[in-house]
Backbone as numpy.savetxt, mean C-alpha at the origin, in Angstrom:
# Nx Ny Nz CAx CAy CAz Cx Cy Cz
25.86 -1.80 1.72 25.29 -0.28 1.32 26.22 0.89 1.26
25.66 1.69 0.44 26.40 3.02 0.26 26.12 3.92 1.12
27.28 4.55 2.04 27.05 5.16 3.01 26.51 6.72 2.52
26.56 6.46 1.00 26.42 7.95 0.43 24.34 8.11 0.76
23.78 9.32 0.88 22.40 9.50 1.08 22.10 9.49 -0.35
20.91 8.80 -0.72 20.40 8.58 -1.92 19.24 9.45 -1.63
18.71 9.87 -3.41 17.74 10.83 -3.42 16.07 10.07 -3.19
16.03 8.57 -3.47 14.78 8.15 -3.15 15.00 7.77 -1.95
13.85 8.11 -0.93 13.48 7.72 0.48 13.64 6.27 0.89
13.57 5.85 0.24 12.97 4.15 0.55 14.63 3.61 0.28
15.44 3.91 -0.31 16.89 3.37 -0.59 17.73 3.74 0.46
16.93 4.54 1.37 17.92 4.90 2.74 17.53 4.24 3.83
16.48 3.25 3.26 15.75 2.70 4.48 16.59 1.18 4.49
17.08 0.96 5.50 17.60 -0.40 5.80 16.59 -1.98 5.76
16.44 -2.19 4.61 15.12 -3.10 4.53 15.91 -4.32 5.54
17.08 -4.64 5.76 16.98 -5.88 6.33 16.89 -5.76 7.74
16.29 -4.42 8.72 15.88 -4.39 9.33 14.43 -3.97 9.66
13.71 -3.88 8.91 11.93 -3.64 9.09 11.80 -4.83 8.98
10.53 -5.23 9.92 9.74 -6.68 9.84 8.53 -6.13 9.58
7.74 -6.60 8.22 6.71 -7.00 7.55 5.75 -8.04 8.51
4.37 -7.18 8.51 4.02 -5.72 7.78 3.56 -5.17 8.86
3.85 -3.37 8.18 3.62 -2.53 8.86 3.58 -1.51 7.68
3.36 -0.19 8.49 2.51 0.87 7.64 3.76 2.18 8.14
4.36 2.43 7.45 5.58 3.69 8.00 5.43 4.71 7.00
5.17 6.08 7.94 5.38 7.17 7.16 6.76 7.87 6.18
6.51 7.40 5.08 7.59 7.67 4.39 8.29 8.57 3.89
7.70 10.10 4.35 7.78 11.22 3.71 6.57 12.07 3.49
7.18 13.42 3.48 5.90 14.54 3.43 6.41 15.66 2.66
5.75 16.06 1.66 6.07 16.82 0.45 4.92 18.12 0.71
5.67 19.47 0.70 5.24 20.48 0.95 4.65 21.41 -0.23
2.92 21.91 -0.56 3.25 22.24 -1.92 3.29 23.58 -1.89
3.18 24.32 -2.64 3.52 25.72 -2.88 2.86 26.67 -2.09
1.20 26.06 -2.28 0.20 26.44 -1.69 0.24 26.20 -0.49
0.71 25.60 0.37 0.35 25.11 1.58 0.11 23.99 1.66
-0.09 23.24 0.86 -0.73 21.30 0.83 0.46 20.84 1.32
-0.26 19.48 1.88 0.93 18.19 2.48 0.77 17.07 1.53
1.79 16.52 1.08 1.51 15.10 0.99 2.43 14.07 1.56
1.54 13.30 2.45 2.05 12.25 3.47 2.10 10.75 2.28
3.53 10.39 2.53 3.54 9.15 1.61 3.92 7.94 2.34
2.97 6.85 2.53 3.13 5.82 3.65 3.59 4.79 3.13
4.58 3.64 3.38 5.17 3.00 2.75 4.14 1.42 3.60
3.19 1.02 3.12 2.10 -0.31 2.95 2.99 -1.38 2.93
4.24 -1.86 3.75 4.77 -3.04 3.43 4.01 -4.34 3.88
3.73 -5.10 3.13 2.93 -6.44 2.97 3.77 -7.88 3.28
4.90 -7.70 2.52 6.00 -9.24 2.69 7.06 -8.84 3.63
7.72 -9.34 3.54 9.12 -9.38 4.22 10.20 -9.04 2.98
10.63 -7.81 3.20 11.82 -7.74 1.89 12.41 -8.61 1.82
13.00 -9.57 0.74 14.08 -10.19 -0.12 13.66 -11.55 0.92
12.78 -11.73 1.23 12.23 -12.89 1.74 10.80 -13.45 0.94
10.06 -12.59 0.55 8.89 -12.92 0.03 8.21 -11.97 -0.96
7.26 -11.74 -1.59 7.05 -11.23 -2.36 5.42 -11.66 -3.02
4.44 -10.49 -3.38 2.90 -10.56 -3.97 3.20 -11.03 -5.33
2.45 -12.21 -5.39 2.43 -12.13 -7.04 1.45 -11.27 -7.58
1.96 -11.39 -8.87 1.26 -10.07 -9.63 -0.14 -10.17 -9.89
-0.65 -11.49 -10.10 -2.21 -11.50 -10.28 -2.44 -10.51 -9.21
-2.21 -11.30 -7.70 -3.14 -10.56 -6.81 -2.61 -9.42 -6.76
-1.23 -9.31 -6.56 -0.75 -7.78 -5.96 -1.40 -6.73 -6.96
-1.92 -7.27 -8.12 -2.74 -6.48 -9.76 -4.06 -5.91 -8.75
-4.70 -7.05 -8.60 -6.06 -7.00 -8.27 -6.07 -6.12 -6.75
-5.44 -6.10 -5.91 -5.17 -5.44 -4.40 -4.92 -4.11 -4.96
-4.06 -3.53 -5.88 -4.22 -2.05 -6.41 -5.54 -1.60 -6.64
-5.95 -2.46 -7.86 -7.03 -2.14 -8.29 -8.32 -1.60 -6.93
-8.26 -2.85 -6.34 -9.33 -2.55 -5.17 -9.15 -1.87 -4.03
-8.23 -1.72 -3.60 -7.56 -0.80 -2.69 -7.91 0.74 -3.65
-7.39 0.98 -4.56 -7.46 2.36 -5.16 -8.97 2.71 -5.36
-9.65 2.40 -5.79 -11.27 2.17 -5.93 -12.18 2.14 -4.55
-11.94 1.37 -3.55 -12.15 0.89 -2.59 -12.39 1.90 -1.31
-10.65 2.45 -1.91 -10.39 3.30 -0.53 -11.15 4.95 -0.58
-11.53 5.24 -1.80 -11.83 6.41 -2.06 -13.37 6.45 -1.24
-13.87 5.65 -0.85 -15.59 5.32 -0.02 -15.21 5.55 1.25
-13.86 5.51 1.65 -13.61 5.87 3.16 -13.32 7.30 3.18
-12.42 8.21 2.19 -12.01 9.60 2.18 -11.83 10.31 0.87
-11.70 11.45 1.00 -11.31 12.38 -0.65 -9.92 12.52 -0.12
-9.31 12.30 0.68 -7.87 12.65 0.82 -7.12 11.69 0.11
-7.25 10.77 -0.41 -6.26 9.83 -1.16 -5.64 10.33 -2.65
-4.40 9.94 -2.88 -3.95 11.05 -3.97 -3.84 9.83 -5.05
-3.12 8.55 -4.38 -2.88 7.44 -5.25 -2.49 6.37 -4.15
-2.58 5.00 -4.79 -2.35 3.70 -4.35 -1.25 2.88 -5.34
0.11 3.15 -5.07 0.81 2.61 -5.87 1.71 1.20 -5.73
1.82 0.52 -6.18 2.72 -1.13 -6.15 4.32 -0.27 -6.32
4.74 -0.96 -5.16 6.34 -1.11 -5.28 6.64 -2.13 -6.59
7.89 -1.71 -6.72 8.17 -2.76 -8.00 9.07 -4.23 -7.39
9.27 -3.95 -5.98 9.58 -5.09 -5.72 8.39 -6.23 -5.39
7.31 -5.68 -5.08 6.05 -6.23 -5.08 6.35 -7.15 -3.53
6.72 -5.83 -2.72 6.47 -6.33 -1.29 5.13 -5.40 -0.36
5.17 -4.55 -1.30 4.17 -3.04 -0.79 3.50 -2.44 -1.63
2.60 -1.21 -0.59 2.17 -0.75 -1.90 2.79 0.94 -1.01
2.80 2.01 -1.76 2.81 3.13 -1.52 1.52 3.79 -1.74
0.78 4.74 -0.24 -0.37 5.29 -0.10 0.00 6.14 -0.17
-0.59 7.36 -0.60 -0.36 9.06 -0.79 -1.10 9.80 -0.65
-1.66 10.85 0.11 -3.09 11.25 0.86 -2.26 13.08 0.85
-3.19 13.72 0.57 -3.20 15.15 0.77 -3.94 15.76 1.76
-2.99 16.84 3.01 -3.57 17.36 3.68 -4.04 16.38 4.68
-3.70 15.27 5.20 -3.93 14.27 6.30 -2.50 13.56 6.95
-2.69 14.42 7.93 -1.35 13.61 8.83 -1.77 13.10 10.23
-2.73 12.45 9.83 -3.09 11.18 11.47 -3.21 9.94 10.93
-1.64 9.84 11.60 -1.39 8.22 11.42 -2.64 7.11 12.21
-2.91 7.36 12.71 -4.08 6.33 13.18 -5.32 6.30 12.55
-5.52 7.51 11.92 -6.83 7.69 10.92 -6.41 6.50 9.76
-5.21 6.87 9.21 -4.61 5.91 8.01 -4.31 4.78 8.04
-3.91 4.39 9.33 -4.30 2.84 9.90 -5.77 2.52 9.69
-6.57 3.28 10.17 -7.49 2.66 10.20 -8.67 2.76 8.64
-8.40 3.78 7.92 -8.60 3.83 6.23 -8.35 2.68 5.85
-7.10 2.12 6.05 -6.13 0.80 5.22 -7.56 -0.63 5.93
-7.75 -0.54 7.39 -8.32 -1.71 7.91 -9.82 -1.47 7.14
-10.53 -0.16 7.14 -11.62 -0.28 6.41 -11.62 -1.00 4.59
-10.70 0.13 4.00 -10.91 -1.07 2.75 -10.16 -2.15 2.53
-9.00 -3.00 3.25 -8.87 -4.26 3.50 -10.08 -5.00 3.36
-11.25 -4.33 4.91 -12.18 -5.18 4.87 -13.11 -5.12 3.61
-13.21 -3.98 3.02 -13.83 -4.13 2.02 -13.64 -4.87 0.80
-12.44 -5.42 0.64 -11.49 -6.01 -0.40 -12.14 -7.80 -0.04
-12.22 -8.17 1.54 -12.61 -9.39 1.28 -14.53 -9.59 1.06
-14.80 -8.42 1.21 -16.27 -8.73 0.66 -16.63 -8.62 -1.04
-15.19 -8.40 -1.77 -15.40 -8.03 -2.79 -15.69 -8.89 -3.98
-16.62 -8.57 -4.88 -17.21 -9.91 -5.64 -16.64 -9.75 -7.01
-16.16 -8.68 -7.14 -15.31 -8.39 -8.76 -14.26 -7.48 -8.40
-13.47 -7.08 -9.32 -11.99 -6.56 -9.21 -12.57 -5.72 -9.97
-12.57 -4.30 -9.65 -12.80 -2.55 -10.90 -11.77 -2.58 -11.72
-12.56 -2.28 -12.52 -11.82 -2.07 -13.74 -11.14 -3.45 -14.34
-11.08 -4.48 -13.97 -10.57 -5.42 -15.09 -11.14 -5.85 -16.32
-11.10 -5.07 -17.16 -11.27 -5.18 -18.40 -10.16 -4.48 -19.72
-10.31 -4.95 -20.55 -9.34 -4.13 -21.39 -9.33 -2.61 -21.39
-10.55 -2.27 -21.43 -10.72 -1.10 -21.51 -10.30 -0.23 -20.78
-10.11 -0.60 -19.38 -9.72 0.61 -18.16 -8.40 -0.24 -17.58
-8.13 -1.11 -18.13 -6.88 -2.01 -17.61 -5.84 -2.53 -18.76
-4.59 -2.18 -18.43 -3.47 -2.41 -19.31 -3.12 -3.41 -19.15
-3.37 -4.26 -18.22 -2.96 -5.93 -18.54 -4.09 -6.81 -17.54
-5.73 -6.67 -18.38 -6.96 -7.15 -18.41 -6.80 -8.63 -17.35
-6.01 -9.33 -18.04 -6.07 -11.07 -18.20 -4.79 -11.42 -16.68
-4.22 -10.06 -16.18 -3.36 -10.56 -14.76 -4.21 -10.26 -13.52
-5.32 -10.64 -13.74 -5.91 -10.37 -12.06 -6.55 -11.62 -11.50
-6.60 -11.36 -9.82 -6.55 -13.02 -8.84 -7.51 -12.08 -7.97
-8.64 -12.03 -7.91 -9.55 -11.37 -6.76 -9.26 -12.16 -5.17
-9.28 -13.56 -5.68 -9.08 -14.81 -4.44 -7.63 -14.51 -3.85
-6.60 -14.30 -4.92 -5.59 -13.17 -4.06 -5.55 -12.45 -3.58
-5.64 -11.28 -4.18 -5.68 -10.30 -3.28 -6.61 -9.97 -1.79
-7.59 -10.98 -2.32 -8.43 -11.41 -0.81 -7.34 -12.32 0.29
-6.72 -13.04 -0.22 -5.56 -13.91 1.18 -5.00 -12.46 1.36
-4.18 -11.82 0.58 -3.37 -10.61 1.20 -4.11 -9.79 1.91
-5.34 -9.41 2.04 -6.40 -8.84 2.62 -6.31 -9.49 4.06
-6.61 -10.56 3.78 -6.80 -11.01 5.16 -5.88 -11.72 5.86
-4.45 -11.71 5.34 -3.20 -12.13 6.31 -2.75 -10.51 6.71
-2.80 -9.55 5.59 -2.78 -8.74 6.33 -3.45 -7.99 7.64
-4.70 -8.06 7.58 -5.54 -7.54 8.98 -5.67 -8.71 9.88
-4.97 -10.04 9.49 -4.49 -10.71 10.96 -3.69 -10.22 11.61
-2.90 -9.48 10.82 -1.29 -8.92 11.63 -1.89 -7.26 12.01
-3.13 -6.90 12.52 -2.80 -5.68 11.82 -2.69 -5.06 13.07
-2.56 -5.67 14.44 -1.95 -5.10 15.83 -0.37 -5.04 14.97
0.13 -5.45 14.43 1.74 -4.74 14.34 1.69 -3.86 13.46
0.73 -3.73 12.53 1.18 -2.43 11.59 2.07 -1.10 12.01
2.22 -0.82 13.51 2.83 0.18 13.73 4.10 0.03 14.38
4.45 -1.35 13.84 5.87 -1.99 14.36 6.69 -2.11 13.39
7.68 -1.23 13.03 8.38 -0.86 11.66 9.36 -2.28 11.88
10.16 -1.69 12.68 11.45 -2.46 13.15 11.55 -3.81 13.74
12.28 -4.54 13.24 12.11 -5.93 14.11 12.74 -5.57 15.71
């Protein structure tokens, strides 16, 4: 690992010291008009030990992106990590960590009762064949089972 500070916040995180699952405030960006964007690291799988399979990850992304907005208008984006171990959850003007945990909890509970993956078709999705509702629900179920660990980032 380099001693040099990297431009990307997560590249400065020692991934060998974290213990998934967790929700970590990864950064805050201030806008010119006073808005604040809070980016959270929602880590589902232990880095370098496990990862989400693409169809399950893809479906969980669609489900969380759509269903989270039923609980708040503060969501800017829910983006999968390229390493397939979690998501970035970005909110505007929302700095209440416990409320973010509750938002994720409510959204994942919505995933458990979903009967289809939103926008899972060639018109609305760039890889419509790569989805698994059952896989997304298994990820949500496992994550919710460890809800009491979400605020514990380091082992």
